[in-house]
C-alpha positions as CSV (number, residue, x, y, z in Angstrom):
1,M,-11.9,126.4,7.7
2,T,-14.8,128.2,9.6
3,T,-16.1,125.5,9.4
4,F,-13.6,123.8,12.5
5,D,-15.2,125.8,14.9
6,G,-18.4,127.6,13.8
7,F,-19.9,124.5,13.2
8,Q,-18.6,123.4,16.9
9,M,-20.6,126.7,17.5
10,A,-23.5,125.4,15.8
11,E,-23.5,122.2,17.7
12,N,-23.0,123.9,21.1
13,G,-26.2,126.1,20.8
14,E,-25.0,128.5,19.6
15,P,-25.5,129.0,15.4
16,G,-26.7,133.0,15.5
17,T,-23.6,133.6,17.2
18,A,-21.2,131.8,15.0
19,M,-22.8,133.2,12.1
20,A,-22.8,136.6,13.6
21,T,-19.4,136.4,14.3
22,G,-18.0,135.4,10.9
23,T,-19.8,138.0,9.6
24,Y,-18.3,140.6,11.5
25,A,-14.9,139.0,10.8
26,S,-15.5,139.3,7.3
27,F,-16.5,142.8,7.6
28,F,-13.2,143.6,9.8
29,G,-10.9,141.8,7.2
30,G,-12.1,143.2,4.1
31,V,-11.9,146.7,5.7
32,F,-8.4,145.9,6.8
33,G,-7.7,144.7,3.7
34,A,-9.1,148.0,1.7
35,F,-7.0,149.9,4.4
36,L,-3.7,148.0,3.1
37,L,-4.5,148.1,-0.7
38,I,-5.0,151.5,-0.4
39,C,-1.9,152.6,1.2
40,F,0.5,149.8,0.3
41,M,-0.7,148.8,-3.4
42,P,2.9,150.0,-4.8
43,V,5.2,148.7,-2.2
44,L,3.1,145.5,-2.2
45,A,3.1,145.2,-5.6
46,D,6.9,145.5,-6.2
47,F,7.4,143.2,-3.3
48,A,5.2,140.4,-4.7
49,L,7.1,140.9,-8.2
50,S,10.2,140.0,-6.4
51,F,8.9,136.5,-5.5
52,G,10.4,133.7,-8.0
53,P,9.5,129.9,-8.0
54,W,12.4,129.5,-4.4
55,E,10.0,131.9,-2.4
56,Y,6.4,129.8,-4.1
57,F,7.7,126.6,-2.6
58,S,9.4,127.9,0.6
59,I,5.7,129.8,1.2
60,V,3.8,126.2,0.6
61,F,6.6,124.0,2.2
62,F,5.6,126.9,5.1
63,G,2.1,126.0,4.4
64,L,2.6,122.1,4.4
65,T,3.9,122.0,8.2
66,I,-0.1,122.8,9.3
67,I,-0.4,119.3,9.2
68,A,1.2,119.3,12.4
69,S,-1.0,121.5,14.0
70,L,-4.2,119.5,12.4
71,S,-2.8,116.1,13.0
72,G,-4.7,116.3,17.0
73,K,-3.9,113.9,19.4
74,S,-1.8,111.3,16.8
75,M,0.9,113.1,14.8
76,I,1.7,109.8,12.6
77,K,-1.8,109.7,11.5
78,G,-1.9,113.7,10.7
79,L,1.2,112.9,8.7
80,L,-0.5,109.4,7.2
81,S,-3.2,111.5,6.0
82,G,-1.3,114.4,4.5
83,V,0.8,112.2,2.9
84,L,-2.6,110.4,1.1
85,G,-3.6,114.2,-0.1
86,L,-0.2,114.2,-1.8
87,L,-0.8,111.1,-3.6
88,I,-3.7,112.1,-4.8
89,A,-2.5,115.7,-6.1
90,T,-0.2,113.4,-8.1
91,V,-3.0,111.7,-10.4
92,G,-3.2,113.5,-13.8
93,M,-1.3,115.8,-16.2
94,D,2.4,116.6,-15.4
95,P,2.3,120.2,-14.6
96,L,5.1,121.0,-16.7
97,E,5.4,118.6,-18.7
98,G,1.8,118.1,-20.1
99,S,2.0,114.1,-20.0
100,P,-0.2,112.2,-17.7
101,R,0.7,110.0,-15.0
102,F,-1.2,107.3,-12.9
103,S,-4.4,108.0,-15.1
104,F,-4.0,103.7,-15.8
105,G,-4.9,103.8,-19.3
106,T,-8.2,106.3,-18.7
107,A,-9.4,109.3,-19.5
108,L,-11.1,110.1,-16.7
109,L,-8.1,110.6,-14.6
110,K,-6.3,112.4,-16.7
111,N,-7.1,115.8,-15.5
112,G,-6.9,114.4,-12.2
113,F,-9.2,114.8,-8.9
114,S,-11.2,117.5,-8.7
115,Y,-9.9,118.8,-4.8
116,L,-13.6,120.7,-4.3
117,A,-15.3,117.4,-5.2
118,I,-12.7,115.7,-2.4
119,L,-13.2,118.6,0.2
120,V,-16.9,118.2,-0.3
121,G,-16.9,114.9,-0.1
122,L,-14.5,114.6,3.2
123,F,-16.6,117.4,5.1
124,S,-20.3,116.7,4.4
125,L,-20.7,112.9,3.4
126,P,-18.9,111.5,7.2
127,K,-20.9,113.9,9.5
128,L,-24.3,113.4,7.3
129,I,-23.5,109.3,8.0
130,S,-22.8,110.1,11.2
131,T,-25.5,112.2,11.9
132,A,-27.9,109.6,10.3
133,E,-26.4,106.8,12.9
134,G,-27.9,109.1,15.8
135,T,-30.9,108.6,17.5
136,Q,-33.9,110.2,16.3
137,R,-34.1,111.1,19.8
138,A,-31.0,112.9,20.1
139,I,-31.4,114.3,17.1
140,E,-34.7,116.1,18.0
141,A,-33.4,116.7,21.2
142,H,-30.4,118.5,19.8
143,R,-32.6,120.4,17.5
144,L,-35.1,122.1,19.8
145,N,-31.8,123.0,22.0
146,R,-30.4,125.6,19.8
147,D,-30.4,129.4,20.2
148,L,-31.3,131.8,17.3
149,R,-30.9,134.8,19.2
150,F,-27.6,136.9,19.3
151,S,-26.4,139.6,20.6
152,N,-24.7,142.4,17.9
153,L,-22.7,144.3,21.0
154,K,-21.3,140.9,22.4
155,V,-20.6,139.6,18.8
156,I,-18.8,142.9,18.4
157,L,-16.6,143.1,21.7
158,T,-16.1,139.3,21.0
159,V,-14.3,139.9,17.5
160,L,-12.5,142.5,19.0
161,R,-11.3,140.9,21.9
162,N,-9.3,138.8,19.4
163,W,-7.6,141.9,17.6
164,I,-4.5,140.2,17.6
165,S,-5.6,137.3,15.5
166,L,-8.0,139.1,13.6
167,I,-5.0,141.4,12.5
168,I,-2.8,139.2,11.7
169,S,-5.0,136.5,9.9
170,S,-5.9,139.7,7.8
171,T,-2.3,140.9,7.0
172,I,-1.4,136.7,6.1
173,G,-4.9,137.3,3.9
174,V,-3.3,140.6,2.0
175,F,-0.1,138.9,2.0
176,F,-1.1,135.7,0.1
177,G,-3.6,137.4,-2.3
178,A,-1.3,139.8,-3.3
179,L,0.3,136.7,-4.6
180,P,-0.8,135.0,-7.8
181,G,-2.0,131.4,-8.1
182,V,-1.7,130.9,-3.9
183,G,-5.3,130.7,-3.9
184,A,-7.6,131.2,-0.9
185,A,-7.1,127.9,1.0
186,S,-3.8,128.1,1.6
187,A,-4.0,131.5,3.5
188,T,-7.0,130.2,5.7
189,F,-4.9,127.4,6.5
190,V,-2.2,129.6,7.4
191,A,-4.2,132.2,9.3
192,Y,-6.1,129.8,11.8
193,D,-2.9,127.6,12.2
194,Q,-1.1,131.1,13.0
195,S,-3.9,132.3,15.8
196,K,-3.9,129.1,17.1
197,K,-0.4,128.5,17.6
198,L,0.1,132.3,19.2
199,S,-3.3,132.1,21.5
200,H,-3.1,130.9,24.9
201,E,-6.1,128.6,24.7
202,K,-5.2,126.3,21.7
203,D,-7.0,123.2,23.2
204,K,-10.2,124.9,22.4
205,F,-9.6,125.5,18.7
206,G,-12.0,123.1,16.8
207,T,-14.7,122.9,20.0
208,G,-16.7,125.9,19.1
209,C,-13.6,128.7,19.6
210,S,-14.7,132.3,18.3
211,A,-10.9,132.8,17.9
212,G,-10.9,130.3,14.9
213,I,-13.8,132.1,12.9
214,V,-12.8,135.2,13.6
215,A,-9.3,133.8,12.1
216,S,-10.4,132.5,9.0
217,E,-13.3,135.1,8.0
218,S,-10.6,137.8,8.3
219,C,-8.5,136.4,6.4
220,N,-10.6,134.9,3.5
221,N,-11.8,139.0,2.8
222,A,-8.9,140.5,3.5
223,L,-7.6,138.4,0.8
224,C,-10.2,140.4,-1.7
225,G,-8.1,143.4,-1.5
226,G,-4.9,141.3,-1.7
227,A,-5.7,140.0,-4.9
228,L,-5.9,143.6,-6.4
229,I,-2.9,144.4,-5.5
230,P,-1.3,142.7,-9.0
231,A,-4.3,142.9,-10.9
232,L,-4.7,146.9,-10.3
233,A,-0.6,147.6,-10.0
234,L,0.7,144.6,-12.5
235,G,-2.1,143.4,-14.9
236,I,-1.5,140.3,-13.2
237,P,-4.7,138.3,-11.6
238,G,-4.1,137.3,-8.1
239,D,-7.5,135.0,-8.5
240,A,-10.4,134.1,-10.5
241,P,-12.5,137.2,-9.7
242,T,-10.0,139.3,-10.4
243,A,-9.1,138.0,-13.8
244,V,-12.6,138.6,-15.3
245,M,-12.2,141.9,-14.0
246,L,-9.2,142.7,-15.7
247,G,-10.7,141.1,-18.9
248,A,-13.6,144.1,-18.4
249,L,-11.2,146.4,-17.9
250,I,-9.5,145.1,-21.0
251,L,-12.9,145.1,-23.1
252,H,-13.4,149.1,-22.4
253,G,-9.7,150.0,-23.6
254,I,-8.2,150.4,-20.1
255,Q,-4.8,149.1,-20.0
256,P,-3.8,147.4,-16.2
257,G,-0.4,148.1,-15.2
258,P,1.6,150.0,-13.6
259,L,0.4,153.0,-15.1
260,L,-2.9,152.1,-14.3
261,I,-3.1,154.7,-11.2
262,F,-1.3,157.7,-13.2
263,D,-3.3,157.6,-15.9
264,Q,-6.9,156.3,-14.6
265,G,-6.9,157.8,-11.4
266,E,-10.4,158.4,-11.1
267,L,-11.4,154.6,-11.9
268,V,-8.5,152.9,-9.4
269,Y,-9.9,155.0,-6.8
270,G,-13.7,154.2,-7.6
271,I,-13.0,150.5,-6.9
272,F,-11.6,151.2,-3.7
273,V,-14.2,152.8,-3.1
274,A,-16.3,150.4,-4.3
275,F,-14.7,147.1,-2.6
276,I,-14.9,149.1,0.5
277,F,-18.8,149.8,0.3
278,S,-19.3,146.4,-1.1
279,N,-18.1,145.4,2.6
280,V,-20.6,147.6,4.5
281,A,-23.3,146.0,1.8
282,M,-22.3,142.5,2.9
283,L,-22.5,143.2,6.3
284,F,-26.3,144.7,6.7
285,L,-27.0,142.3,4.3
286,Q,-25.6,139.1,6.2
287,L,-27.4,140.4,9.7
288,I,-30.3,141.1,8.1
289,G,-30.6,137.6,6.6
290,L,-29.1,136.0,9.8
291,K,-32.4,135.4,11.1
292,I,-33.7,134.2,8.5
293,F,-30.6,131.8,7.8
294,V,-30.7,130.5,11.4
295,Y,-33.8,129.0,11.4
296,I,-31.9,126.3,8.9
297,T,-31.1,124.8,12.0
298,K,-34.4,124.1,13.1
299,I,-35.4,122.1,10.5
300,K,-35.9,118.3,11.3
301,T,-32.6,116.4,10.4
302,T,-33.9,113.6,8.8
303,Y,-35.3,116.0,5.9
304,L,-31.9,117.8,5.9
305,I,-29.7,114.7,5.2
306,P,-31.2,113.7,2.2
307,I,-31.7,117.3,0.8
308,I,-27.9,118.0,1.7
309,V,-26.5,115.3,-0.3
310,V,-28.3,116.0,-3.5
311,L,-26.6,119.5,-3.5
312,C,-23.5,118.4,-2.9
313,A,-24.1,116.0,-6.0
314,L,-25.4,118.9,-8.2
315,G,-22.8,121.2,-6.8
316,T,-20.2,119.2,-7.5
317,Y,-21.3,117.8,-11.0
318,S,-21.7,121.3,-11.9
319,L,-18.3,122.6,-11.3
320,E,-17.0,120.8,-14.6
321,N,-20.4,119.4,-15.8
322,N,-19.2,116.1,-15.5
323,F,-20.4,112.9,-13.4
324,F,-16.9,111.5,-12.6
325,D,-16.2,114.7,-10.1
326,M,-19.6,113.6,-8.5
327,W,-18.5,110.0,-8.0
328,V,-15.1,111.4,-6.7
329,M,-17.1,113.5,-4.3
330,F,-19.1,110.2,-3.2
331,G,-15.8,108.1,-3.0
332,A,-13.9,110.6,-0.8
333,G,-16.8,110.8,1.3
334,V,-16.8,106.9,1.8
335,I,-13.1,107.0,2.7
336,G,-13.3,110.1,4.7
337,Y,-16.5,108.3,7.1
338,V,-13.9,105.2,7.7
339,L,-11.1,107.6,8.2
340,S,-12.9,109.5,11.1
341,K,-13.9,105.8,12.8
342,F,-10.3,104.7,12.7
343,N,-9.5,109.0,14.4
344,F,-7.8,109.7,10.8
345,P,-7.9,113.4,10.8
346,L,-9.2,114.6,7.2
347,A,-8.3,118.3,6.8
348,P,-4.4,117.5,6.2
349,I,-5.9,115.4,3.4
350,V,-7.3,118.6,1.9
351,L,-4.1,120.4,2.5
352,G,-1.9,118.5,0.9
353,A,-4.2,117.8,-2.2
354,I,-4.7,121.9,-2.5
355,L,-1.1,122.7,-2.3
356,G,1.2,119.4,-3.3
357,P,0.5,120.9,-6.9
358,I,1.5,124.3,-6.5
359,A,4.4,122.9,-4.5
360,E,5.6,120.6,-6.9
361,T,5.6,123.0,-9.8
362,N,7.7,125.7,-8.1
363,F,9.8,122.7,-7.2
364,R,10.3,121.5,-10.5
365,R,10.4,124.7,-12.4
366,A,13.1,126.4,-9.7
367,L,15.1,123.1,-10.4
368,Y,14.7,123.7,-13.9
369,T,16.1,127.4,-13.7
370,D,18.9,126.6,-11.5
371,A,19.7,122.9,-10.5
372,D,21.5,124.5,-7.1
373,P,19.5,123.6,-4.7
374,T,21.1,125.6,-2.2
375,I,19.4,129.0,-3.9
376,F,16.6,128.1,-1.8
377,L,19.1,129.1,1.3
378,T,20.7,132.0,-0.1
379,R,17.5,133.6,-1.4
380,P,16.6,135.4,1.7
381,L,12.7,135.7,1.3
382,S,13.2,131.4,0.8
383,A,15.3,131.5,3.9
384,F,13.2,132.6,5.8
385,F,9.8,131.2,4.8
386,L,12.1,127.7,5.5
387,I,12.9,128.9,8.4
388,I,9.9,129.5,9.8
389,G,8.4,126.5,8.6
390,M,10.6,124.9,10.2
391,I,9.3,126.4,13.2
392,S,6.2,125.6,12.8
393,L,6.9,122.1,12.1
394,A,8.8,121.8,15.7
395,F,6.5,123.9,17.5
396,P,3.7,120.8,18.0
397,L,6.3,118.4,18.7
398,V,7.8,121.0,21.3
399,T,4.7,121.4,23.1
400,A,3.5,117.6,22.8
401,C,6.8,116.8,24.8
402,R,6.4,119.5,27.0
403,D,3.1,118.0,28.0
404,W,4.2,114.7,28.0
405,V,6.8,115.7,30.7
406,R,4.4,118.0,32.9
407,D,2.5,115.0,33.2
408,I,5.1,112.5,34.1
409,R,5.8,115.0,37.2
410,T,2.3,115.5,37.9
411,S,1.9,111.5,37.7
412,A,5.1,111.4,40.0
413,P,4.6,110.2,44.0
């Protein structure tokens, strides 16, 4: 989500400011997540433990309504892109029964499509192709007009000026981090969407808006603190890194769970201190490295394009050591390029591909547990997320209707 505004800010000639904004927002988000981790770990752990498949589905439904905000000028095209993402998510093994779906008899499709391969293909290759289409004169002129300098004080004030987005996004990150299996992608989509809805400058999002960078980066780092909550308090890993950490604790004879903070209090608080220190270290290392990183934008585009394509291919292959993922990446890039030519938004495709399996799994699990669909409304937390999901879905429609009425009144004689 950071690329939505960070890339545009770099394109507008401020790559240094874009990267520095992301760095400081990450720091503040990480520290905020650490604060909530230390103060509310037992409470948030009990709260996360009360979530069943009904609540998980309602949260993911709320996340899927973000498609309306990511649709741009055409709601129809945005919804079609979202449906395409959901269809992509249905290919592969059935999440509950373990039978292959839409594999067409080939072993390559039994595991479905890697959403990371789709993500890389959709957001990197179309842009590279479009850049290659530009004239060399335009590319060189753009390259020379970039300002690599940035003011630390100015960036800090910019981040603090967006304090509402900073706090809300960080809170969303901690909340989603405390829910095992939801993932960072869902959290950053929601944080970006809510920051856009609450902003007085909604039209600037996606054009190089600092608030968009603050929302996604603060949420992303705050989520790390949230993921430690179920890991330390319940012994349930919130994500892959915390699962590795729990494995290391068990190897040393330490059993994670509700008694960990009482039996190994010095270890738990040592983890808290290390988490805060890691954010401080990240800040200094990033600020030192930024002076080097931004010079990448000075490299000729004709050199960068083939290098990026090769790195995308190698990175996609290395995920599962599977050549098929690499071809999926190239196929997604071609499809993304064609769709972008017809002004179809690409973000809803990724959103549908990521959230689709989570929504399907929890919806079916809820119905297997109890076939009564009214439970989604009788359970308070589930009903709450369904209601705000409907509000989130209706918000862009109401805004569009209001703008349409305003345009009619303005054009009237």
